[in-house]
N, C-alpha and C positions, 0 to 999 in steps of 0.2 A: 798423886794417888793413882791417876789413870795410867801413867807410863809404867809404874811398878806393880799395878793392880794390888795396892796395899790399902786396905780399908782404914787402918790407923791414921794414914795421912789425911783422910777426910776430917778426922777429929782435930788433927794438928792445924789444918787450914782454918777451921772454925775458931780455934784458939788464937790464931794469929790475926784474926779480923779485929781491928781496933774497937769498933762499936760493940761487938759481941763481948769482947774481953772487958770492956768498961761496964757492961750491964750484968754479966753473969760470972759466977765463979767456975772453976774447972769442972766440978761435979755437975753443975747445971749445963755446961756446954756439952759434956759427954751425953747427958740425958737428952738434950735438944737434938744432937746429931742422931742418936738412937731413934728418937721419935720421927725425925725426918726420913731416915732410912726405911723405917716400917711404913710410914705413910706413903712413900713414893716407891714402894717395893717393885711394882710393875714397870717402873720407868728407869730403873738403874741397872747396871750390869750385874750379872750373877755374882761376881767376886765381891761386890760391895754390899750384897744383901745380908741381912741378919734374919734369923728365924723369928717369925712373928710370935711364936709360943715363948721363945726365950725372953722377949721384951715384956710380955704381959705377965710373966711369972714373978 
């Protein structure tokens, strides 16, 4: 994700984690990553950020 500055790869990485995949379905993983990106907005690169308004809508 970092090399290509591709936010979707962050979701793919979470989906590839064995523990996460064992506990959550794909929709839940997408939601989890969205929540993490919003919660850590100030700490992540701009290309990886999602609009806070988009997530709360």
